C-alpha positions, 0 to 999 in steps of 0.5 A, a space after each residue: 500500500 502507498 503511504 499517504 502524507 498526512 500534511 498533504 492529505 487534506 489538500 488532496 481531498 480538496 482537489 478530489 472534491 473539485 474533480 467530483 462533478 467532471 469525474 462523475 460524468 466520465 465515470 458513468 460514460 466509462 461504466 456504460 461502455 464497459 457494461 455493454 462490452 462485458 458478457 452477460 453483465 449489462 443487465 445486472 449493471 443496469 439494475 444496480 445503477 437504477 437501484 442506486 439512482 432510486 435510493 439516492 433520491 431524497 425520501 420522506 422526511 423521517 427525523 427521529 429527533 422531531 416527533 409531533 406527538 410531543 409538541 406543546 407538552 409541558 416542559 416539566 415532563 422532561 424533568 424529574 427529581 433525582 434521589 440518590 447518586 450514581 453507583 459506578 456500575 452499568 445499570 441495565 434499564 428496560 422500558 418497563 423500568 424506565 416508565 416505572 421510574 418516570 411515574 415515581 420521579 417525573 417532575 410533571 407528575 409531581 407538580 400535578 400531584 401538588 396541584 391536586 392537593 392544593 385544590 383539595 385544600 381550597 375545597 375544604 376552605 369552601 366547605 367550612 362556610 357551610 359548617 358551624 363555626 365554634 370558638 371558645 374564649 376565656 377572660 379575667 377582667 380587673 377594673 376600678 371605676 371613678 364615678 365622679 369622672 362620669 359626672 356622678 356625685 352621690 352624697 355619702 358614697 365613695 365615688 371610687 368603686 373597686 377594684 373588682 374582677 370578673 371571670 368569663 369562660 364562654 363558647 361561641 357558635 356561628 352558622 349560616 342556615 341559608 347561604 346559596 352563594 356559599 353553597 355554589 362556591 363550594 360546589 365549584 371548588 368541588 368540581 375544581 378538585 375533581 378536575 385537578 384529580 383527573 388532570 393528575 391521572 392524565 399526567 401519568 399518560 404524558 409521563 409514559 409518552 415522554 419516557 417511552 419516546 425518549 427510550 425509543 429514541 435511544 434504541 434508534 440511536 443504538 441501531 444507527 450506530 450499528 448501521 454506521 459501523 457496518 458502513 464504516 467496515 464497507 468503506 474501509 474495504 473499498 478504501 483497501 481495494 482502491 489502494 491495492 488497485 492503485 499500487 498494482 497500477 490499474 487504478 488512478 490515485 483519484 479512486 484512492 482519494 475518493 475512497 478515503 473521503 468516504 471512509 473518513 466521512 463514515 468515521 465522522 458519522 460514527 462520532 456524530 451518532 455516538 454523540 446523539 446517543 449520549 445526549 438522548 440518554 441524558 434526556 432519558 435520565 432527566 425524565 426518569 430521575 436517574 443521576 446524569 453521571 449514572 451509566 446505564 444500558 438499554 436492555 429492550 430492542 423494539 423490533 417491528 411488530 404490526 398493529 391492527 389499527 382500530 376504526 377511527 369512529 370506534 376509537 374516538 368513542 373509546 377515547 371520549 370515555 377514557 381520556 382523563 383530560 376530557 373528563 377534567 375539562 368537563 368538570 371545569 365546565 361544571 365548576 364554571 356553571 356553579 360560579 355563575 350561579 354563585 354570582 347570581 345568588 350573591 344578591 339573595 338573602 342569607 339567614 344566620 344564627 349565632 350565639 354564645 354560652 358561658 359562666 360569668 362571675 368574680 371567681 369560678 366558685 361565684 359564677 353563673 351561666 349566661 348565654 346569648 342567641 341571635 337569629 338574623 336575615 340580611 340581604 344586599 340592597 344596593 350593589 347593582 354594579 358589583 352583582 352585574 360585574 360578577 355575573 358578567 365575569 362568571 358568564 365569560 369564564 363559563 363560555 371559555 370553559 365550554 369552548 375549551 372543552 369543545 375544542 379539546 374534544 375535536 383535538 382528541 378526535 384529531 389525535 386519534 385519527 392522526 395516530 391511526 394514519 401515522 401507524 398505517 403510513 409508518 407500517 408501509 414505510 418500514 416495509 419499503 425502507 427495509 426492502 430498500 436496505 436489502 437492495 442498497 446492500 446488494 448494489 453496494 456488494 455488486 459495485 465493490 465486486 465490479 471495482 475489484 474486478 477492474 470493470 468499474 471506477 470507485 465512483 460507483 462504489 461511493 454512490 452505492 455507499 451513499 445510497 446504503 447510508 440513506 436507506 439505513 437512515 430511512 429504515 431506522 427512522 421509519 421503525 422509530 416513527 412506527 413505534 412512537 405512532 403506536 405509543 401515541 395511539 395509546 395516549 390518544 385513547 387514554 390507555 398509555 399508562 395501563 396498556 402501552 405494552 400491548 400497543 408497542 408489542 402489537 396485537 
């Protein structure tokens, strides 16, 4: 093999790139003339060239890093609370374990749980306005009175009275017997609590979708690394063949440089693929609460498994029954209706009773029981602007809640139909790209054999390597999108947290 000088290699590569376009036309002409003159090889060469041209045509956009199923999701679902520290060992991690850890540590789920507890506290505060309020108190009063200071002058009576003391131990009761405003406010807080509870349950679906997508993306990265390593080995073989042919005097130096460019390009692709895997593993660790310096290894490989897609109308009906976020929005509509009634009831009379009972005297031994009982009815007389403003505000909030529920219902319908279409499309893409991979590998092997036999140039091998790389990329991306589409369908139906295995595994 010819020893290439390192300090001149990049300059040579630059010259090669400048010569690629004219060399392409010349090599195709040589390939065609050589193929027509060879015995029995013209048909095979034509098929190989046609296959390479088809594979070199840009295919559908399949980028694993861009998943529409996660668009608009709360960023908190990409974070977590970390417990413990790295143990220095490689942790085996399955998709079940990752999802289980996410359901325990994911920040989005934890925040939704806190919101649920906050709504429960607000419900209890509203409930208290409907319950009796009982308080107790005790006081000891020591007093001395000067009657003259009040203008009382009684002959032969000392104007200074006291000092004397009074001890008072008393319980107080207050209760609204009729207060429709407080009742409706309590019903609104009750519906808000139910909405928060359902939202927390729906957050489990989002955790499964987030963690599942992150895990599947790491699987795609690993598969991509394996594919690049295979392509690197193929490019190394072509590089060695070009070098040997040049040493034998049967191939120009241009073929060697072109093969070296292909080989180094595959090395760069491998570095990039490994970096993407490292970054995606960090994102996965962030979503499940693993320390970022904890090493782990994925144990699951999600191969292609077809899924029988349901009828869109039937699936939409099931989603209406099962989606917790829809049920939460319905509860928010009920809460808004209760708040509107509360605003209207604010101008109605209220009936209240209050009273107290206790013992009063100079000392406990010299005391007597006393009590007070009061019943009252009160009603607003003139607060027209306040009442009208509250009603307008409550009516607007109710309209907004109804509009959000209506739109969300249609969005669920769209999510279900989109997921079904994505599964059907990805299934066809997986089949097509898998066939393209086989064709590209066959074309690459044919091109390498023809170059080794001296009947073709290295340009055909370079084109075959590029076609093989693109076919592998599209197959990996199609497989990833197929799995994510199945997971998205489970989320659209509201069963991701319970049936994700069934959907990823196919039916």
